C-alpha positions in Angstrom: -43.9 0.5 -2.2 -44.2 0.1 -5.7 -43.9 3.5 -6.4 -40.9 3.9 -4.5 -39.2 1.0 -6.5 -40.4 2.9 -10.0 -38.8 5.9 -8.5 -35.5 4.5 -7.9 -35.3 2.7 -11.1 -35.9 5.8 -13.2 -33.5 8.0 -11.0 -31.0 5.1 -10.7 -31.1 4.5 -14.5 -30.6 8.2 -15.2 -27.4 8.1 -12.9 -25.9 5.0 -14.5 -26.6 6.8 -18.1 -23.9 9.3 -17.0 -21.1 6.8 -16.6 -18.5 6.9 -19.0 -19.1 3.4 -20.6 -16.9 1.9 -23.6 -16.4 5.1 -25.6 -15.7 7.4 -22.6 -13.1 5.2 -21.0 -11.4 4.6 -24.4 -11.3 8.4 -24.9 -9.6 8.9 -21.4 -7.0 6.1 -22.0 -6.2 7.7 -25.2 -5.4 11.0 -23.6 -2.3 12.6 -24.4 -1.2 13.0 -21.0 -2.3 12.0 -17.4 -2.9 15.9 -16.8 -5.2 16.0 -20.1 -6.9 12.6 -18.9 -7.6 14.3 -15.4 -8.7 17.5 -16.8 -11.2 15.7 -19.3 -12.5 13.6 -16.4 -13.1 16.5 -14.3 -15.8 17.4 -16.9 -17.6 14.3 -16.6 -19.9 12.8 -13.7 -16.7 12.0 -12.0 -16.0 15.6 -11.6 -17.9 15.6 -8.3 -14.5 14.8 -6.8 -12.0 14.8 -9.7 -10.1 17.8 -10.0 -7.6 19.0 -12.9 -4.0 18.7 -11.8 -4.4 15.8 -9.7 -1.8 13.1 -9.7 -2.5 9.4 -10.5 -3.3 8.1 -7.2 -5.3 11.2 -6.2 -7.5 11.0 -9.4 -8.1 7.1 -8.7 -9.2 7.9 -5.5 -11.3 10.6 -6.4 -13.0 8.2 -9.0 -13.9 6.0 -6.3 -14.9 8.5 -3.9 -17.7 9.8 -6.8 -18.6 6.3 -6.8 -19.2 6.0 -3.1 -21.2 9.4 -3.4 -23.5 8.1 -6.2 -24.1 4.7 -4.0 -25.0 7.0 -1.2 -27.5 8.9 -3.6 -29.0 5.4 -4.7 -29.3 4.3 -1.2 -31.0 7.3 -0.3 -33.5 7.1 -3.2 -34.2 3.1 -2.6 -36.9 1.7 0.0 -35.3 -0.1 2.8 -34.8 -3.5 1.2 -32.8 -1.6 -1.7 -31.0 0.5 0.7 -29.7 -2.4 2.8 -28.4 -4.0 -0.4 -26.6 -0.9 -1.6 -25.0 -0.9 2.0 -23.7 -4.3 1.9 -22.5 -4.3 -1.7 -20.6 -0.9 -0.8 -18.9 -2.2 2.2 -15.8 -2.3 0.2 -15.4 1.2 0.7 -15.4 0.7 4.6 -12.8 -2.0 4.3 -10.7 0.6 2.4 -10.9 3.0 5.3 -10.3 0.3 8.1 -7.1 -0.8 6.2 -6.1 2.6 5.5 -6.5 3.5 9.2 -4.4 0.7 10.3 -1.8 1.4 7.6 -1.4 4.9 8.9 -1.3 3.7 12.5 1.7 1.6 11.5 3.2 4.8 9.7 2.5 3.8 6.4 1.2 6.0 3.7 -2.6 5.6 2.9 -5.4 7.8 1.0 -7.9 9.7 2.6 -11.0 8.0 4.0 -14.0 7.8 1.9 -17.2 9.6 3.2 -19.5 7.0 3.9 -22.7 8.5 5.4 -25.5 6.1 5.7 -23.3 3.3 3.9 -21.4 2.9 7.1 -21.3 -0.4 9.0 -18.9 0.4 11.9 -16.7 3.0 10.6 -17.9 5.6 13.1 -16.4 3.7 16.1 -13.4 2.2 14.2 -12.4 5.7 12.9 -12.2 6.7 16.6 -9.4 4.1 17.3 -6.0 5.3 17.9 -4.1 1.8 18.2 -4.3 -1.5 16.0 -5.8 -3.1 19.4 -8.5 -0.6 19.5 -9.3 -1.2 15.9 -9.8 -4.8 16.6 -12.1 -3.9 19.6 -14.3 -1.7 17.6 -14.5 -4.3 15.0 -15.3 -6.9 17.5 -18.3 -4.6 18.7 -19.5 -4.0 15.2 -21.5 -6.3 12.8 -18.1 -7.1 11.3 -17.2 -9.1 14.4 -13.8 -10.0 16.0 -11.0 -10.4 13.1 -9.1 -12.6 15.4 -5.8 -10.5 14.6 -4.5 -7.2 14.9 -2.3 -7.4 11.6 -3.3 -5.2 8.7 -3.2 -7.9 6.2 -5.1 -10.5 8.3 -7.8 -8.0 9.0 -8.0 -7.2 5.4 -8.6 -10.7 4.4 -11.2 -11.3 7.3 -13.0 -8.2 6.3 -13.1 -9.2 2.7 -14.2 -12.8 3.3 -16.9 -11.2 5.6 -18.0 -9.0 3.0 -18.4 -12.1 0.6 -20.2 -13.8 3.2 -22.9 -10.9 3.9 -23.3 -10.4 0.2 -24.1 -14.1 -0.3 -26.5 -14.2 2.6 -28.4 -11.0 2.0 -28.0 -9.9 -1.6 -29.5 -13.0 -3.6 -29.3 -11.0 -6.9 -25.4 -10.6 -6.3 -24.7 -14.4 -5.0 -22.6 -15.0 -8.3 -20.3 -11.8 -7.6 -20.0 -12.9 -3.8 -19.1 -16.5 -4.6 -16.6 -15.6 -7.5 -15.0 -13.0 -5.0 -14.7 -15.5 -2.2 -12.9 -17.9 -4.7 -10.5 -15.0 -5.7 -9.4 -14.6 -2.1 -8.5 -18.0 -1.7 -6.5 -17.9 -5.3 -4.8 -14.9 -4.0 -3.9 -16.7 -0.7 -2.9 -19.7 -2.4 -0.5 -17.7 -4.9 1.0 -15.9 -2.0 1.5 -19.2 0.0 -0.8 -18.4 2.6 -3.1 -21.3 4.0 -6.4 -19.6 4.9 -7.7 -23.2 5.8 -5.7 -22.9 9.1 -7.1 -19.4 10.1 -10.5 -20.2 11.6 -11.9 -16.8 11.1 -11.4 -16.3 7.3 -12.2 -19.9 7.0 -15.6 -19.8 8.6 -16.4 -16.8 6.5 -15.1 -18.3 3.3 -16.7 -21.8 4.0 -20.2 -20.2 4.5 -20.0 -19.1 0.9 -17.9 -21.9 -0.8 -18.6 -25.0 1.4 -15.6 -27.0 2.8 -14.1 -28.4 -0.3 -11.8 -25.5 -0.9 -9.9 -26.1 2.1 -8.4 -29.1 0.5 -6.9 -27.2 -2.6 -3.1 -27.1 -2.3 -2.6 -25.3 -5.6 -4.1 -22.7 -8.0 -4.9 -25.6 -10.6 -6.7 -27.6 -7.9 -8.9 -24.8 -6.9 -11.5 -24.7 -9.6 -12.5 -28.3 -9.0 -13.1 -27.6 -5.3 -15.5 -24.4 -5.3 -19.2 -24.5 -6.2 -20.2 -24.2 -9.9 -21.3 -20.7 -9.5 -17.8 -19.7 -8.5 -15.9 -21.7 -11.3 -16.6 -19.1 -14.1 -14.1 -16.6 -12.5 -11.2 -19.3 -12.2 -11.4 -20.5 -15.8 -7.8 -20.9 -17.1 -6.1 -19.8 -13.9 -3.2 -22.0 -13.2 -0.4 -19.7 -12.2 -0.3 -16.6 -10.2 0.3 -14.4 -13.7 -3.2 -15.7 -14.6 -4.9 -14.0 -11.6 -5.2 -10.4 -13.1 -7.4 -11.9 -15.9 -9.4 -13.5 -13.3 -10.0 -10.5 -11.5 -10.8 -8.7 -14.7 -13.4 -11.2 -15.6 -15.1 -10.6 -12.1 -15.5 -6.9 -12.8 -16.6 -7.7 -16.3 -19.4 -9.7 -15.0 -20.5 -7.0 -12.7 -21.4 -4.9 -15.9 -22.6 -7.9 -17.6 -25.1 -8.8 -14.7 -25.8 -5.2 -14.2 -27.1 -4.7 -17.5 -29.5 -7.6 -17.2 -30.8 -6.7 -14.0 -31.5 -3.1 -14.7 -33.3 -4.4 -17.8 -36.0 -6.0 -15.7 -39.2 -4.6 -16.8 -40.6 -4.8 -13.1 -38.9 -2.4 -10.6 -37.4 -4.7 -7.8 -34.6 -4.9 -5.7 -32.4 -6.5 -8.5 -32.7 -3.3 -10.3 -30.7 -1.5 -7.7 -28.2 -4.4 -7.2 -27.8 -4.1 -11.1 -27.3 -0.2 -10.7 -24.4 -0.8 -8.5 -22.8 -3.4 -10.4 -22.8 -1.0 -13.4 -21.6 1.8 -11.6 -19.0 0.1 -9.9 -17.6 -1.7 -13.1 -17.4 1.9 -14.8 -15.4 3.4 -11.9 -12.8 0.4 -12.0 -12.5 0.8 -16.0 -11.9 4.5 -15.4 -9.3 4.2 -12.9 -7.6 1.4 -15.2 -7.9 4.1 -18.1 -6.1 6.7 -15.9 -3.2 4.5 -15.5 -3.1 3.6 -19.0 -2.9 7.5 -19.9 -0.2 8.0 -17.1 1.9 5.4 -19.3 1.5 7.2 -22.5 -2.1 5.9 -23.8 -1.0 2.9 -25.0 -4.6 1.2 -25.0 -6.8 -0.4 -27.7 -10.5 -1.4 -28.1 -9.3 -4.9 -27.4 -8.0 -3.8 -24.0 -11.3 -2.6 -22.8 -12.3 -6.0 -21.2 -8.7 -6.2 -19.5 -8.1 -2.9 -18.1 -5.7 -3.7 -15.3 
């Protein structure tokens, strides 16, 4: 078993070494045009899915599709405990697939589904659904559980809350990520005037991560004092809706910081795999932000690096 962990650590670090990193992200963001940025990106590790000539949304989707591919590779290399961690951390791709399917069923535009392979939880059955009611039924029969609604926004919230709970309970190395993510879900809901505490399904999932005190927060300013200490870092300074983007940037930056720390562990162990996921995911997020900046004319400075939106 130790040999398996050594192999995934060595191969995974090689995979992480191909990410763009700070210099690469700045180069893409400073491109003379979106077309130039996409052409440049197609010659990097993201060229697995990025093709020259793509528009902004297609290129950003392709960046994330490459991330999904890399996580599938990582899960395939890892022993069972590592693969399970990757699958739980990568469930956001399944959330995107499910909500995209619901959007298409409602006649709204949505990007193509990501190829999940062994990362899938319940997507195989959900993908066959032809009505929102069938989506709910398929989810109820899967590890996701009954979302309690057929509404797209409600299902997105429940799936994200369930993701935070699953990571919190089964990926101890990522507990700070899941706790902060759950706090961000509550913060976004408060900013939108949605009272999650009244909805039993997301309340159950979020309370499993945050405890119960969050349910008494009526404003964004009150929320930091009502979540566990391990989640307060992401809400520092968040008092208005306009502060949320900085909190989200802080969350992604924490994935990279923790990822570097976990990957530096001298002894191969499950935490190295978690760290690799954090590094790869943060790089893809920043790359998508850099593409957007390039599309706006490349107005991007080194100081913007930690706040790519």
